[in-house]
Structures are given as C-alpha cells and as structure tokens.
N, C-alpha and C positions, 0 to 999 in steps of 0.2 A: 354465117358469122363466126368469129375468131371466138374461141372460148379460151376466155381468161384463167390463168392459175393463179390458187391465192398464196399468198406468200406467206409462208409458216415464220417466221422471222420476230417473234414476239414472246413474251413468256406466257402460258396458260395463267390463267385467274387463281387457280387452286394454289398454285406454285407461288405467285406473286402475293397472294394472303398468308400463306404458312412462312416465307420470308419476313414479312413486314411484322408478323407475329413475334416470332423469333428475334428478331431486332429491338420491338419494345418491352420482350419479357427480358432481355439483357440489360437496356438503360433502366428500367426500372429496380434491379438487381443490384446493379453500380450508385445510382440513386440512393435506394435504402443502405447500404454499406457507407457511403458517404455522412448520407445524417446521422447514422447510428453513432461514430466514430466522431463528430464533430457535435452531436450532442453527450458523449461520454467526457467529452475536453472540456466543455463549458460547466458542466455538473461538479458543483463541492463536495469532497470526499475525503473528511477528518477521518486518517487510518493510520494507526501505529501497530509495529509488530516489536515483541521484548524477544531480542535476537541470542543477547549471552547474558549469564548471569553467574558473577563467581562471588565465593566469599572467603576468603582468606584467613585462618586465625591467627594471633599475633602472639599470645603467648600469656597473655596480661589480663585474661578475659574478657579480651574485646578482639576487632576481626575490622578487615576493610573487607566491604560489598562494591562490586563493580556491575556496573546495569547498563548495556548497550541497547538503543532505541531505534529502530529504522523508521523513517515516513514512508508509509505503503501509499498515504492519501498523495491531495494535490492542494493539500492548505500546509502552511510552514509550520511546526512545532514552535510553540511559546516557551515553554518551561516544562520542567521535569520534576516532581515531587514524590516523597514518600513518606506517607500517612503511619508513623509508626513512632514511639517515644524512645525506644531505645536505636533509633538510627539518626546520624546526624549528616547530612549531606552537606558539605562545601564546595565540592568539586565539579560541578557542570561546565561540559565542553561539546560544541559544538548547536548550539543555542543561539539564534533559531537557525532549524532547522529544514532545510527546502526541501520537496518531494524526491524521494530516492538518496535523501542524506543519512547519515547517522550520528546520533547524539548520545554521548555519553556520561556517565555520573559516577564518581566514585567517592562510600558513605564509610563513616565509622560508626559500628557497630558495638553496643557495649552489651556486658549481661551474658555473653555465651561462653562456650565451651568446645574444645576440639570433638567435631563430629554432631556437634548441635545443630539443630534447625532454627533457621530465620523464616517467619512468613509475613508479608506486608503487604501494601497498596499501592502500588506505581500510579501516579496522575500524570496523566501527558493533556494539557493543556495547549488549545493550537490558535492561529493567528483570529478565527472568527468569534473569539472566545468559547466555544466547545470545550470541553474536557473528557476525556473516557479513564476509568478505570480497569487498571492490570493486576488481578493476582499473581505475588512472586514470592519463590521458595527457594532458600539454599540452603545448604547442610557445608558447616564450615570445615575446611582442609587443610592442613599443613602445609607450610608454605615449600 
C-alpha cells in the first residue's frame, strides 16, 4: 500500500488560540475606549476657571475690577455675580458662555486706595441651575 503523507498546511491549534486571544483583547480595549469617551461626553459637568483678575485704581477712592472666567465644563454659564457691598458690576460680556468660551465683567469698586486689597466671592451660575462660588482677590494698581 502506498503511504499517504500528511499535509501540514494549517495553523497549529496553539497558534490559532493565541491569535484569537490577541484579537479579542484588542477589540475589548477599543470598545472600552469608545465607551469611556462617549460616557464623558454625555455626562454634565458645570465647571469654570477664573483666568484673569485686575484692579486699577482711579485716584478718587474707587477702582475698576476686571474678571475673566473660562467655561471649563460642558454646561453653559448663564450669569456672573460678585457678592460684596463695595462692588457694583454693570458690564458683563460673553454670557451665556458655551463650553470653552470666556465671559468677562467690569465692576466699580468703592472705598479703596492705591495698593489696597479687594477680596470677594464670585458666583458663577450655570444653565442647569447650579452655581459655584470662587474666592477672588486683587490689589489695586496704578493705571
């Protein structure tokens, strides 16, 4: 009888299992990355950052306080307000502020002197009704 030779034209079972395992792990990592980026996008995060504060003394016992606030979250900023009896804010720009945008406010400060400090609380109100308080401080400088 003729001896038949076995053909070795396939993957060994061990190699096939290893390739399948690698493909499964890579697919799992890709799906996890996709899920976490999607979950971060749909979650609401009200967050702001006070980027700039300046107080310029006008020479008559008052000064101009300028505050810039950047929206670091994904909910729009609806209002900026400073809680202090000596500070009156009339000029608020850039509100409502979308994500990544900057809002600014110019305020009149009474009862200060050159080199004097102003300490107050900035209240940032977001579109969802939440608000956050940020302490601010500035020293009056010459123009």
